N, C-alpha and C positions, 0 to 999 in steps of 0.2 A: 346263878354264874355257875352253882356248885355243878351243875348237870355239865358244865364246858368243861370240868377242870381235867388235866391230864388222866389223874387215878382214875374220874369214872371213864372213861374211856378204855382202858385195858380191857382185850378180848376174855370172854369167858369161854372154859374148853369146850372145845369141838365147833369154835367159830368159822366157817368159812371163809378162809381170805379171798374165796370170788368175788365177796360183796363189797370188796375196796374199791377197785378199778371205777364200778359203776358212779359209786360216791362221788371219784376223786373226777368223773366222767360229768357227774352233774353240775359241778361248779365252772369246770374248765368249758365245757358247751356254753354255759351261760356267759363268761367272761371274754368267750371269744366274738359275744357280738360287736367286738369293736374294730374289728376287720370288715365288717357291713356297714361303718359308720360313713361310707360314701353313699350310702341307698340315703341316708336323711340331709345329706349337703346342699342337694339342689332346693329342697324345702326351706331349708335353715337358710339359704342365701336369697331366697323369695321374700322370705318370712322376716328377715332384718336389713331387705336390700344391702347386703355385705359384699365382699370379694371374696372370690375362692381363696383368698390366702387369708384374711380373717377368720373364716368358718375353717380351715384348715388347720388352725391354730388350736383347736379344739382337740384333734386327734394327735397332734404333736405335744402338746400337754400330757393329755392322758399316757402316751408310752414312754415320755421322761417319766413319769410319778410312779409308773410300773416300776421300772428298775432302779428308781431310787427307793420306791417302799420295799421292794426285793432285798434289798443289799440291806436297808436296815431294819425290817421287818424279821430276817431268817433267824437270826439268832433267838428273838422273841419265841417265834414260832417254834424251834426244840425245846424251848423252856415250858412252854405252856400246851404245847400237844396241838394237833391240826384240826381237832375240834373247836378249839376256842379260835382259833385262826381264819377256820371258814366260816364259822359265826361273824367274826368281825367283816371279813371280806365281802361277805352277803351285806352288813350292813352299810359298808361304805359304795358297794357299786350299786344296789338299788336306789341309796341316797342319793346317789350321784344323779339318776334321772331325776329323781322326784325333785329337786333343786333345778336342775336343767329343765325340768319340764315350766320350774315359777319363772324360772328367766325367760323361758319363750312366752308364757302368757304376759310377762309384764314390758316384753320388750327391751332387756337389757341383757345385751350378751356377756358382758363382765359375769353375770351370776352362773350362764352357760358355761362360761369357761372355768368358773370355782366349781361349779357341780357336777358338770360329764368329764369334765377336763380334770381337774384337780383332786376333787374328792373321789369321785367315780375310777381318778387312775389309782388312786392306793388301793384300790378295791381290787382292781387288777393284779397288782404286784402281792398282793397277800394273797390271795386267791390263787395266783399262777404257782407259788412255790409250796403253798400248804399241804398237800397232799405227798410230795416227792420222796420225801425222807422216810414217810410211812412205805409209801409204797415198794420202795426198798428192801425195810426191813422185814415186809411180808412177802418179798420173793427174791432172797438173796438167791436162788437159783437161777432168775431169769430176771434180773434186773433190767436189762434193755426192754424187753416185754412188756413188762410191768410199767415203767415209765412212759412207753410208747403208748399201752392201752389210753391213758389219761390226757398226757400231750396233747394225740391225735385231736382231742376234742377242742381245744382252742383254735387250732388249724381249721376243725371243720364247723366252728360256730359261726362262721358267715354263710355256712350253707344252710342253715335253718333260719337265721337271724333275717338273711337277707330277704327273699321270699315272704319272710311270715311279717317283717318290716313293710315291705310293699304292698304288702295285701292290705296292713292296717293304714296307712296311708289312703288308698282307695277307698277305705270302709268308712271312715268315719265324716266324711266332708266332701265338700263338691271340690275343694282342691288340698295336693299334701300339705301346702303350707298351713292350712288350715286345721290340719288334723295331727300337726305333730304333737300338742298337748298332751291327746287323749292316748294318742298311738304309744308315747313316752312312758305315760303310767299303765297302760295295759304292758308293756313289757317288764315293766319296772316289779310289776306282780307275777307275771309268770316266772322272772328271775327268782323274786322271792322265794315261790313255793320249791320250785328246782334246788337251788342251793341250800335250803334249810331240809329238805329230804336228804340231799348228799350231806349234811353236818350232822345229821342223827344219826347215819347208817355206819359214819366213820367209826373205825376202830384202831389201836396200836397194836401189837402183839407182847401179850406176855413176856416179864424178864427170862429170857432163856430159849424162848421158844426156836422152833427150827420147823421148815415142812417135814411129816410125816414120812421117815423112809431114805432123808436127805440127808447126806454125810458131805461135809463141805470138802470139796474135792483140792488138790494141790492145785498153785496156782498156773493158769494155762498159759501164763506169757508175765514175764518180768515187768511188765506194767502194772498189774496187779498187787495189792497188798492185803495182810490180813490183820492190818494193824490200823490204829484210828489217829486222828490230826484233828486237833480244835482247830476253829476257825482263827483265832488269833494268829495261830501259827501258819497254816494254810496261806493267807494272803501274805505271807514272808517270805514263800519259795517262788522262786524264776518257774517253775511248774504252773502256778495259779495265772500269773501273769501271761506263760506263753498261749494257755487254754484260754485266755481273754482276748489274746489278739485270735486266736483260730476262730471264736464263736464271732467277734466283730467283722471280721472278713469275710465269714460265711454267709451273715447276717446282711450286711452291706449290699454283698453280692445279689440276695435274694429278693431282698425288699426292695432293691431297685426295679426289679420288674414286675414284681407286684405292684407298686405303686401309679406306675404307669402304664400298664399293662394294656388297655381299650385303647387309648390314644398311640401306643408303642402299633400294635398290628396293624391299625386303621394308617399309620404314617407310611409303615413299610408296604402296605399292600392296597392301593384304594379300590380294590375290589371288594373290601371287606367292609361290610355294613355296619351301624352300631349295635344291631341287635347280634350280627355275628360274633362281634369284638365281646358283648357281655355273656355270649356263652362260653366264650374263651376264659374270660374272668373268672367264671365257673367252673372251669376245666381245671384250672390255675389252685381254685379252691380245693378241690379234689385231690389233685397230686401234692398240694401241701399237707392236707390230712393223712394221704396214704404213706406219705414219706415218712411221716412221726413214725408211724406202726411198722412198716416193711421195714425199713432202713435201721430202725433202733434196735428191732429184733431181729435181724442179720448182722449186729453188732455182738450180740449175747456168742456167736458162733467163729466170726472170723476176729474180734478182737473191735477194743475202739480205734485205737490208732491208724488201723489200716483202714475201717469205714471212713475213716477223716482223711484219709490220703486218695478216698475213691470222691468225696463232697469236694475237696479240695480242688484237686490235681485232675480230673474229669470234666468238674465244673471249669476251670478255667479254662480246659481246649473246648467246651462247649460255648462259653463267649466268643470264642475267638471263631468260632462256626458262625455266630451272630453277627459277627461283625464283616466276616467276609463272603458267606454263600449261604446264610438261612435267607436272607432276601431274595432267594432265587424262586423258592417255593412257597406256598402258605403251611403244607404239611410238615416241610421240613423245620420251619419256624416253629410250629406249634410243639411238635416232638421235641425238638432241641428245648423250650420255655419249659413245658411240663418236667424235664429232667431236672432243669436248674433248679425249680420251686420245691422238688420232691426233696431236693438234697437239702434244702433251706430248710425243712418242714424236720427232716433226717436228722440233720444238726440240734436243733434245739432239743429233739425227744433224746438223742442221744448221750448228752453231753453229762445229765445228772449220774448216768453209769458209768462214764470216763471218769468224773467227780470222785464216784466211791471206789474205784480202782486205784485212784490214786492218794486218795486221804481215807479212806475209810468209812462207815456209815453214822456214827458217832454224831456228828455236824455237818452231816452233807448238805442237809435244807438249807443252814446257814451258809454252809460255801457256795453254795448256788444262789442264792439270793444277791451274795455280792457280786459274783459274774455276770448276772444279769445285767449290771451296768453296763454291758459287752453292748446289749440291747438297746437301752437307752440311746448310746453315740452313734448306734449303726443305723437306729430310724432317722437320724437326723442326718448321715452322712449318704445313707443309700439313696435318697431322694434329690440330695443337692448335686451330688455326682450327675445324676441323669438328667434333673429338670434343666442347672447350670447350664451343662453344654447346648443341649437342645434348645435353650432360651438363647444363647451366645450365636448359636449358627444358624436361629431361625433370621435372628436382626441381621444375618449376612446375605438373606435371601436363598439357603440352603433349603431343601424342602427334602419330603420322603424317609428312604432308609437313613442316608447320611447326616439327618441330625442324630442319629443314636451312635455314630460310628468311634468317634473319641471318647463316650463313658464306657460302651461296651469293653474297647483296649484297656481302659482305664479298670474295669471292674477282672478284666484279665490279669493285669498286674496285682489286684488286689487278693484276687485270690491265689497267686504263686507266694506274696507277703505270707499269708495264713498257712499254706502249703508247708512251705520254712520251718515257720512257728511250731506246727505238728510235730518236724521229723526231728525237732529238737528237744520234745520232751521227752523225759527220765523218770524213774521211779525216783518217790519223794526221800530224802536223805534218811536214815533211821534217826539221827536226832532232833526232829519233828516228830516222832511218833510219841502217844502218849503210852505213859509205863504201865505193864500190865500187872496188877496187886494182885494180892491171894484175898480170896472172899474175906471179910472181917463180921462188922456187926449189921443184924437184919434189916431189911429195910422196911417202911411200912408198903410199899407197892406189892401188891398181891401178883403171882405167880397165876399159870394155867389150871393147876391145882388147887389154888385160892391160899395157899401158904405164903408167907413173906417171902420176899427177895431178900437173896445175899448183896449186900450193897455192891460187892465186885460184879455182879451180873446186870446192876441197872443201867449199866452202860448201852446193854443190847436192845433197852426199850424204846 
């Protein structure tokens, strides 16, 4: 376990910081498999002779546990470092597959809930937040780019896991239901290797380290701080709760499209075949991934508050278009949906840098973890809004695009709420800032020169 200790992960002199994003990407690509859960869904329904709702509960448990484990594990991760957190994530995530496959073999659905849902969900949350604060410390010059590089892996994980899972289900047995156990064991082995590799490579910068030739520039805008706020104080500020609303509304709107993408486009356009709808789902996954990199990188130039004005303001307009005219042409519908989902992905990748601007980098991982409870709430609210209205209108005999009109209008209103909350965000009051203390006794944490760091500098590690 000493190999996982934070002090054993301090980078030596000359360490290439560009090795850190691939290490983070290895973890996020692995846990991003959760977005490909629908590929397993029909096989699970056949295996357990269960309803869609009974199997969907597995996904819901995993997403709820993602938010909760991120909230409660963020402070632990900051204290113990990213390597130990990534190792813990790999243990839980891989164990989730192993226990889930045991439940499938025994025909016990509750064991699948416990394994892939509950235990795997803990691995999701710890793995999601584990590299974020480390990346921000390695890239103080480009925090939006750095977090976008890693977090895009979570959005793109389904692009790898979907075809891979489908191929395994077709290769191991005559039917997908019979192939579930070997498929999940194979995925467990692949993710164990990939996440272990990321864990081995990850490093934290030495105390006081900064990019060569880089000098901290004056604040680009009033939203950026050079001070630090600890998580215990951050959660008492109005800025934290306003940003919680911002993330909740952005995710609610995006996940509403993602969860219902295939049936929605087929209901809008009777000419769209299931195969075409599957291609549309793949395109949305690409938009989700690309948005996490492109928009978060753009936020380094235009600022976080302005980029969320686009996510939420333009997003509200686009949802209005879906409700009014996008049903007139497939091309228009696809373009609007792609933009909405790219904003969904961009919102996820930009929020760590937004938190760094507001609260500093000292405990940004812990603060980010608390904020991700908004994801858990949105993961329930988004699908409920879309499916609830669709089911109610279908019961009235309404068909086609009209099934979704009330839910699309509701999403427009949800985004307006988030837009307003973003406009209300102001710099954090100085009374919440950590005091700046003069260097005192030496710490035992080594610097890039191999000498002990001063205690006053340890907050930069």
